[in-house]
C-alpha positions in Angstrom: 82.8 -3.7 -5.1 85.2 -6.0 -6.7 84.4 -7.7 -9.8 84.3 -11.3 -8.1 81.8 -9.7 -5.6 79.8 -8.3 -8.5 79.8 -11.4 -10.5 78.4 -13.1 -7.6 75.8 -10.6 -6.8 74.4 -10.8 -10.5 74.4 -14.7 -10.0 72.4 -14.5 -6.8 70.2 -11.9 -8.4 69.7 -14.1 -11.4 68.7 -17.1 -9.4 66.4 -15.4 -7.2 64.8 -13.7 -10.5 64.4 -17.3 -12.1 62.6 -18.4 -9.1 62.6 -21.2 -6.8 61.7 -23.9 -9.0 58.3 -24.3 -7.3 56.2 -23.3 -10.2 56.6 -23.6 -13.8 58.5 -20.6 -15.4 56.5 -17.9 -16.8 56.3 -17.3 -20.3 55.9 -14.1 -21.6 56.9 -11.7 -24.6 58.8 -9.3 -22.3 60.8 -12.0 -20.5 63.7 -14.4 -21.5 64.6 -17.4 -19.2 67.7 -19.2 -19.9 68.9 -22.6 -18.4 71.6 -24.9 -18.6 74.1 -27.1 -16.7 75.1 -23.6 -15.2 71.7 -22.9 -13.8 69.1 -20.5 -14.9 68.6 -16.9 -15.3 66.1 -14.4 -16.8 66.2 -11.3 -18.5 63.4 -8.6 -19.0 63.7 -8.0 -23.0 62.5 -5.7 -25.5 61.7 -7.6 -28.5 63.2 -6.6 -32.1 61.0 -8.3 -34.6 60.7 -6.5 -37.4 63.3 -5.0 -39.8 63.3 -1.5 -38.5 63.5 -2.5 -35.0 66.3 -5.1 -35.7 68.3 -2.3 -37.6 68.2 0.0 -34.7 68.7 -2.5 -32.0 70.6 -0.9 -28.9 72.3 1.9 -31.0 72.5 5.2 -29.0 71.8 3.7 -25.6 74.2 4.7 -22.8 73.2 2.2 -20.3 71.4 -1.1 -20.0 70.1 -2.5 -16.8 71.9 -5.6 -15.8 68.6 -7.5 -15.6 67.6 -6.4 -19.3 68.3 -7.2 -22.7 66.9 -7.2 -26.2 65.8 -10.3 -28.3 66.0 -10.1 -31.9 63.4 -12.6 -33.8 63.7 -13.2 -37.3 60.8 -14.7 -39.5 62.9 -17.5 -40.9 66.1 -19.1 -39.5 69.5 -18.2 -41.6 72.7 -16.3 -41.7 73.1 -13.6 -39.4 75.9 -11.0 -38.6 75.8 -8.1 -36.5 78.2 -5.2 -35.6 78.4 -2.3 -33.1 77.9 0.7 -35.1 76.5 3.5 -33.1 76.2 1.1 -29.9 77.8 2.7 -27.0 77.8 -0.1 -24.6 79.8 -3.3 -24.7 77.3 -6.5 -25.4 77.3 -10.2 -25.2 75.4 -11.5 -28.1 74.0 -15.1 -27.9 73.0 -16.4 -31.4 70.3 -19.0 -31.1 68.8 -21.6 -33.4 65.1 -22.3 -34.1 64.6 -24.8 -31.1 65.7 -21.9 -28.7 69.6 -23.4 -28.1 72.3 -21.1 -27.9 74.5 -22.1 -30.8 77.2 -19.4 -30.2 78.2 -16.7 -28.0 80.3 -13.4 -28.8 81.3 -12.0 -25.6 82.0 -8.3 -24.9 81.5 -6.7 -28.3 83.6 -3.4 -28.6 81.2 -0.5 -28.6 81.2 1.4 -32.1 83.3 -1.4 -33.7 82.1 -2.1 -37.2 83.9 -5.4 -37.4 81.1 -8.0 -38.7 80.5 -10.3 -35.7 79.1 -13.7 -37.5 76.3 -15.8 -35.7 76.3 -18.7 -38.3 74.1 -19.9 -40.6 71.0 -20.9 -38.7 70.0 -18.1 -36.4 66.7 -17.5 -35.6 67.0 -15.2 -32.4 69.5 -13.1 -31.1 69.8 -12.1 -27.4 71.6 -9.1 -26.4 72.9 -8.7 -22.9 75.4 -6.5 -21.2 78.9 -7.4 -22.0 80.7 -9.9 -19.8 77.7 -10.9 -18.0 77.1 -14.1 -19.9 80.4 -15.3 -18.7 79.6 -14.1 -15.0 76.7 -16.4 -15.1 78.2 -19.1 -16.8 75.7 -19.1 -19.7 77.4 -21.3 -22.2 76.6 -22.6 -25.7 73.9 -25.5 -25.5 72.0 -23.3 -23.1 68.2 -22.9 -23.9 65.9 -20.2 -23.8 62.3 -20.1 -22.7 60.1 -17.6 -24.9 56.8 -17.7 -26.8 58.4 -16.6 -30.0 60.0 -19.9 -30.3 57.9 -22.5 -32.1 56.5 -24.9 -29.3 56.7 -27.9 -31.6 60.4 -27.3 -32.3 61.6 -25.7 -28.7 64.1 -27.6 -26.8 62.3 -25.8 -23.9 58.5 -25.1 -24.9 56.5 -22.8 -23.0 53.7 -24.6 -21.1 50.4 -25.1 -22.7 47.8 -22.9 -20.8 
């Protein structure tokens, strides 16, 4: 399958996974939804919300399903920098502020590269997905995430009250 066909297939799969817009999006710890002018997508995620989990991240993994990712959650917003030590697959890193808005995207981080990848000074979340996927889906800076870790009082896209 050509890269154009693969990108179209991923886009269609992401749109189907995000739902048809009939119901309010589901807010769940193991799911991150994104929206923007480009459309919507969602990823099943593992949450790394303590220092040990954040230090390990996706190190040592040989594959990552296209519909999956890892969401790093910090106690407080602040400066964040990542690297690819012991990470075997290329990744896109979405650096996200306290309101759930994507402030910066580093695309196709190189496996095993120890060069620091700065995310900015006000990072509260980082979403890692397969390298090249953010471009294929059209995800850009200014996109918003839906996840219960985002403070509903500050969220650009808050979880609906249940």
